[in-house]
C-alpha positions as a LaTeX table, in Angstrom:
\begin{tabular}{lrrr}
\hline
Residue & $x$ (\AA) & $y$ (\AA) & $z$ (\AA) \\
\hline
Met1 & $-0.05$ & $-0.01$ & 0.04 \\
Ala2 & 1.20 & 3.52 & $-0.83$ \\
Lys3 & 2.47 & 5.75 & 1.93 \\
Ile4 & 0.35 & 8.66 & 2.73 \\
Ser5 & 1.84 & 11.86 & 4.22 \\
Lys6 & 0.60 & 13.78 & 7.29 \\
Glu7 & 0.48 & 16.92 & 5.18 \\
Tyr8 & $-1.73$ & 15.26 & 2.58 \\
Leu9 & $-4.11$ & 14.23 & 5.32 \\
Glu10 & $-4.09$ & 17.73 & 7.12 \\
Gly11 & $-5.20$ & 19.11 & 3.80 \\
Lys12 & $-8.43$ & 17.15 & 3.94 \\
Ser13 & $-11.48$ & 18.30 & 5.59 \\
Ile14 & $-12.77$ & 16.59 & 8.69 \\
Ala15 & $-15.70$ & 15.18 & 6.72 \\
Glu16 & $-13.40$ & 13.77 & 4.09 \\
Leu17 & $-11.23$ & 12.13 & 6.78 \\
Arg18 & $-14.24$ & 10.69 & 8.55 \\
Arg19 & $-15.36$ & 9.04 & 5.16 \\
Met20 & $-11.88$ & 7.93 & 4.46 \\
Val21 & $-11.27$ & 6.28 & 7.99 \\
Val22 & $-14.47$ & 4.10 & 7.67 \\
His23 & $-14.69$ & 3.42 & 3.91 \\
Asp24 & $-11.10$ & 3.40 & 2.72 \\
Phe25 & $-9.25$ & 2.13 & 5.81 \\
Gly26 & $-12.01$ & 0.14 & 7.65 \\
Ile27 & $-11.07$ & 1.76 & 10.99 \\
Pro28 & $-14.44$ & 1.78 & 13.08 \\
Gly29 & $-15.04$ & 3.96 & 16.15 \\
Leu30 & $-13.30$ & 7.18 & 14.97 \\
Thr31 & $-15.88$ & 9.15 & 13.11 \\
Lys32 & $-16.64$ & 11.41 & 16.10 \\
Lys33 & $-12.98$ & 11.95 & 17.00 \\
Arg34 & $-10.91$ & 15.04 & 16.35 \\
Lys35 & $-9.05$ & 15.48 & 13.11 \\
Ser36 & $-5.52$ & 14.92 & 14.77 \\
Val37 & $-6.76$ & 11.53 & 16.24 \\
Ile38 & $-8.15$ & 10.37 & 12.77 \\
Ile39 & $-4.99$ & 11.40 & 10.95 \\
Asp40 & $-2.78$ & 9.61 & 13.59 \\
Ala41 & $-4.90$ & 6.34 & 13.24 \\
Ile42 & $-4.65$ & 6.49 & 9.41 \\
Leu43 & $-0.88$ & 7.15 & 9.48 \\
Lys44 & $-0.46$ & 4.26 & 11.95 \\
Lys45 & $-2.41$ & 1.84 & 9.77 \\
Val46 & $-0.90$ & 2.77 & 6.41 \\
Asn47 & 2.69 & 3.28 & 7.56 \\
Ser48 & 2.99 & 0.11 & 9.76 \\
Gly49 & 1.32 & $-2.13$ & 7.34 \\
Lys50 & $-0.88$ & $-3.49$ & 10.14 \\
Lys51 & $-4.56$ & $-2.87$ & 10.68 \\
Ala52 & $-5.21$ & 0.04 & 13.07 \\
Val53 & $-7.79$ & $-0.85$ & 15.69 \\
Gly54 & $-10.34$ & 1.78 & 16.80 \\
Lys55 & $-12.78$ & 1.61 & 19.67 \\
Gly56 & $-15.06$ & $-1.42$ & 19.30 \\
Ala57 & $-13.10$ & $-3.00$ & 16.55 \\
Ser58 & $-12.42$ & $-6.67$ & 16.45 \\
Lys59 & $-9.34$ & $-8.43$ & 15.11 \\
Ser60 & $-11.53$ & $-9.54$ & 12.14 \\
Ser61 & $-12.03$ & $-6.05$ & 10.75 \\
Lys62 & $-12.70$ & $-5.67$ & 7.04 \\
Ser63 & $-9.74$ & $-5.51$ & 4.75 \\
Val64 & $-8.26$ & $-2.24$ & 3.66 \\
Val65 & $-9.02$ & $-0.73$ & 0.26 \\
Ser66 & $-5.83$ & 0.53 & $-1.51$ \\
His67 & $-5.59$ & 3.80 & $-3.21$ \\
Thr68 & $-5.14$ & 2.95 & $-6.78$ \\
Pro69 & $-6.08$ & 5.29 & $-9.70$ \\
Val70 & $-9.44$ & 4.76 & $-11.53$ \\
Glu71 & $-8.65$ & 3.55 & $-15.08$ \\
Ala72 & $-12.18$ & 3.44 & $-16.48$ \\
Ile73 & $-15.63$ & 4.44 & $-15.66$ \\
Lys74 & $-18.94$ & 4.23 & $-17.46$ \\
Met75 & $-22.00$ & 6.28 & $-16.30$ \\
Ser76 & $-24.75$ & 8.52 & $-17.41$ \\
Leu77 & $-25.61$ & 11.56 & $-15.32$ \\
Glu78 & $-25.87$ & 15.21 & $-15.45$ \\
Ser79 & $-24.35$ & 17.15 & $-12.62$ \\
Thr80 & $-23.17$ & 20.85 & $-12.41$ \\
Leu81 & $-20.68$ & 22.42 & $-10.09$ \\
Thr82 & $-22.89$ & 25.20 & $-8.77$ \\
Asn83 & $-21.34$ & 25.77 & $-5.33$ \\
Pro84 & $-17.59$ & 25.21 & $-5.52$ \\
Gly85 & $-16.89$ & 26.89 & $-2.06$ \\
Asn86 & $-19.34$ & 24.42 & $-0.17$ \\
His87 & $-18.27$ & 21.41 & 1.80 \\
Phe88 & $-17.90$ & 17.91 & 0.31 \\
Gly89 & $-21.21$ & 16.65 & $-0.84$ \\
Asn90 & $-22.83$ & 20.10 & $-1.52$ \\
Lys91 & $-20.74$ & 21.45 & $-4.33$ \\
Ala92 & $-22.80$ & 20.13 & $-7.31$ \\
Thr93 & $-26.42$ & 19.97 & $-8.51$ \\
Thr94 & $-27.53$ & 16.87 & $-10.09$ \\
Lys95 & $-30.52$ & 16.78 & $-12.44$ \\
Ile96 & $-33.02$ & 14.05 & $-11.91$ \\
Val97 & $-35.10$ & 12.43 & $-14.83$ \\
Val98 & $-38.76$ & 13.05 & $-14.31$ \\
Ser99 & $-41.46$ & 11.83 & $-16.72$ \\
Cys100 & $-45.35$ & 12.03 & $-17.02$ \\
Gly101 & $-46.75$ & 10.09 & $-20.01$ \\
Ala102 & $-44.77$ & 11.06 & $-23.17$ \\
Ala103 & $-43.23$ & 14.15 & $-21.50$ \\
Lys104 & $-39.75$ & 13.69 & $-20.01$ \\
Gly105 & $-36.90$ & 15.82 & $-18.94$ \\
Lys106 & $-33.93$ & 16.36 & $-16.50$ \\
Phe107 & $-34.62$ & 18.85 & $-13.75$ \\
Ala108 & $-32.71$ & 20.15 & $-10.69$ \\
Val109 & $-35.16$ & 18.78 & $-8.16$ \\
Thr110 & $-32.79$ & 16.99 & $-5.83$ \\
Gly111 & $-33.97$ & 17.49 & $-2.16$ \\
Lys112 & $-37.49$ & 18.39 & $-3.20$ \\
Ser113 & $-40.60$ & 16.43 & $-2.26$ \\
Ile114 & $-42.75$ & 14.66 & $-4.86$ \\
Ala115 & $-45.63$ & 17.01 & $-3.99$ \\
Thr116 & $-43.50$ & 20.05 & $-4.70$ \\
Ile117 & $-42.10$ & 18.52 & $-7.93$ \\
Lys118 & $-45.65$ & 17.78 & $-9.21$ \\
Val119 & $-46.59$ & 21.41 & $-8.70$ \\
Phe120 & $-43.38$ & 22.81 & $-10.15$ \\
Leu121 & $-43.55$ & 20.66 & $-13.21$ \\
Ala122 & $-47.34$ & 20.54 & $-13.77$ \\
Glu123 & $-47.41$ & 22.76 & $-16.84$ \\
Val124 & $-44.06$ & 21.59 & $-18.29$ \\
Leu125 & $-44.98$ & 17.90 & $-18.12$ \\
Asn126 & $-48.62$ & 18.23 & $-18.47$ \\
Ile127 & $-49.41$ & 16.62 & $-15.18$ \\
Pro128 & $-53.20$ & 16.42 & $-14.77$ \\
Lys129 & $-54.99$ & 18.03 & $-11.89$ \\
Gly130 & $-55.69$ & 15.73 & $-8.95$ \\
Phe131 & $-51.91$ & 14.74 & $-8.87$ \\
Pro132 & $-51.74$ & 11.10 & $-9.72$ \\
Gln133 & $-49.54$ & 8.50 & $-8.22$ \\
Ala134 & $-45.69$ & 8.92 & $-8.46$ \\
Met135 & $-43.20$ & 6.18 & $-8.81$ \\
Val136 & $-39.41$ & 6.51 & $-7.91$ \\
Asn137 & $-37.04$ & 4.05 & $-9.43$ \\
Gly138 & $-40.00$ & 1.71 & $-10.23$ \\
Lys139 & $-41.60$ & 1.81 & $-6.74$ \\
Lys140 & $-44.70$ & 3.78 & $-5.68$ \\
Val141 & $-43.97$ & 6.52 & $-3.26$ \\
Asp142 & $-45.92$ & 9.07 & $-1.15$ \\
Asp143 & $-45.95$ & 12.69 & $-2.05$ \\
Ser144 & $-43.67$ & 13.34 & 1.03 \\
Tyr145 & $-40.80$ & 11.34 & $-0.52$ \\
Ile146 & $-37.74$ & 13.51 & $-0.95$ \\
Ala147 & $-35.97$ & 13.22 & $-4.32$ \\
Lys148 & $-32.30$ & 12.14 & $-4.17$ \\
Ser149 & $-29.53$ & 12.25 & $-6.73$ \\
Gly150 & $-29.84$ & 9.52 & $-9.29$ \\
Asp151 & $-33.62$ & 8.91 & $-8.71$ \\
Gln152 & $-35.91$ & 8.33 & $-11.80$ \\
Ile153 & $-39.29$ & 9.87 & $-10.99$ \\
Glu154 & $-42.34$ & 8.95 & $-13.10$ \\
Ile155 & $-45.74$ & 10.60 & $-12.53$ \\
Leu156 & $-48.49$ & 8.13 & $-13.47$ \\
Lys157 & $-51.41$ & 9.50 & $-15.47$ \\
Pro158 & $-54.84$ & 7.84 & $-14.98$ \\
Ala159 & $-55.88$ & 5.59 & $-17.90$ \\
Gly160 & $-58.30$ & 7.27 & $-20.42$ \\
Lys161 & $-61.94$ & 6.22 & $-20.45$ \\
Lys162 & $-63.92$ & 5.75 & $-23.57$ \\
Gly163 & $-67.51$ & 6.93 & $-23.92$ \\
\hline
\end{tabular}
């Protein structure tokens, strides 16, 4: 495993370090600790070649994920860097696919309730009055559901009646 310097870790935010300590290094029990404690635990684990043990950890902790560069990735999304000064996780706005019948589009509705989305997009997507049922990722949801990045939202129109 590659060596990681103290300067590199000190350049990270506390949120980034907390994510790294759990997801990248598998060290439990440190997510509420001070930055210096987390840095020391990561350095101990990386530089000694042994597993660092945090509070409540057992000797059978999960293996460490090494830091290797990504060589390829395939995905389809639309995200825009809208708040570069914000903390990790709140820098970009991701557009969500919303459809109603034949009308479909990508809209910046992450963090909004289904009820709000229906009102906001009623004219654009020709959503009928009475606000029909919504489905997110193929499952029926209530109007209180909050849209998350990557969701596919479909507003179901009632079936037509003849005569």
